[in-house]
N, C-alpha and C positions, 0 to 999 in steps of 0.2 A: 484466484484462490489464495487463501491465507492460511497459516498454520495456528491452531489453537494452543492452549497450554499443555495438551496432551500430545501434541505433534500430529494431530489429526488435521486433514484439509477441510476448511470451512469456506463459505462463500462470502460472508459478511466481514468487512473490515472491523466492525464493532466486536466481532467474536475472535478476532485475532489476538494472539499473545504479544504483548510488548516486551521485547527483549530489553535488557538493562544495559547491554554492552554490545558493541560491534563484534567482539570476540565470541561472546555467547551466540549470538545469531549466526556467525559464520560456522561455528562447531555443529550447530544443529543442522544448518543447511547441508553440510557434508553428510550427515547421517541420514537425511530424508531424500537425498538426491538419487531417486531409483529410475534409471533410464526407461524401465518398463511402464513407469507411471508419470514421470516428470519430464516435460520438455525443457524446462530451465527454471532456475531459481533466481530471483532478484530480490535484494534487500531494499525495502521501501521506507523512506523517512516519514514519520508521522509526528503529530503534535496532539496534545490534549487540550480541547477547548471545552471548559467547564468539565462535564463528564463524558464528553463525546470524543472519539478517536477520529482524527481527520488526516488525511494524506497532506504532506508538505508540498508536493509538486503537482502541478495541474494535470499532468498525464495520469498520475496515480489516482487523483480525485475523479477523473472520468472513469477509470476502471473501477473504482470503488462504488461509484454512483450508478453505474450502468449507462446504457444509451440515452442520449438526450442532448439538449443544447445547454452549453454553459458559457458564461462570459466572465472573463478574468480581467480585472483593471491592470492597466500597464503600470509598471513601476516608475516610468518617467512621465506619465501623464499625457503622452502623445496620442495614444490610440488604445483601444481595448482589444483583447484577443477573444475571438468567438469561435467556439469549437462545436460543431454539429455532427 
């Protein structure tokens, strides 16, 4: 789940609000951290590719895209990482 610009929870990364600073994101996280509704809050690094918001870490890409098989190229070129 992600926060939108109105601080409502949404399922799609594309609908998430992109905070302009870590300080802004941290301040909002404190306000929406309701133990009755939220298990935990984690700030996620994203990047804009053309007009699409994409997660910068493979773990978050898997969460954003849902279950499935993903292959991520190795940074060293030795082997690829496959996650199912």
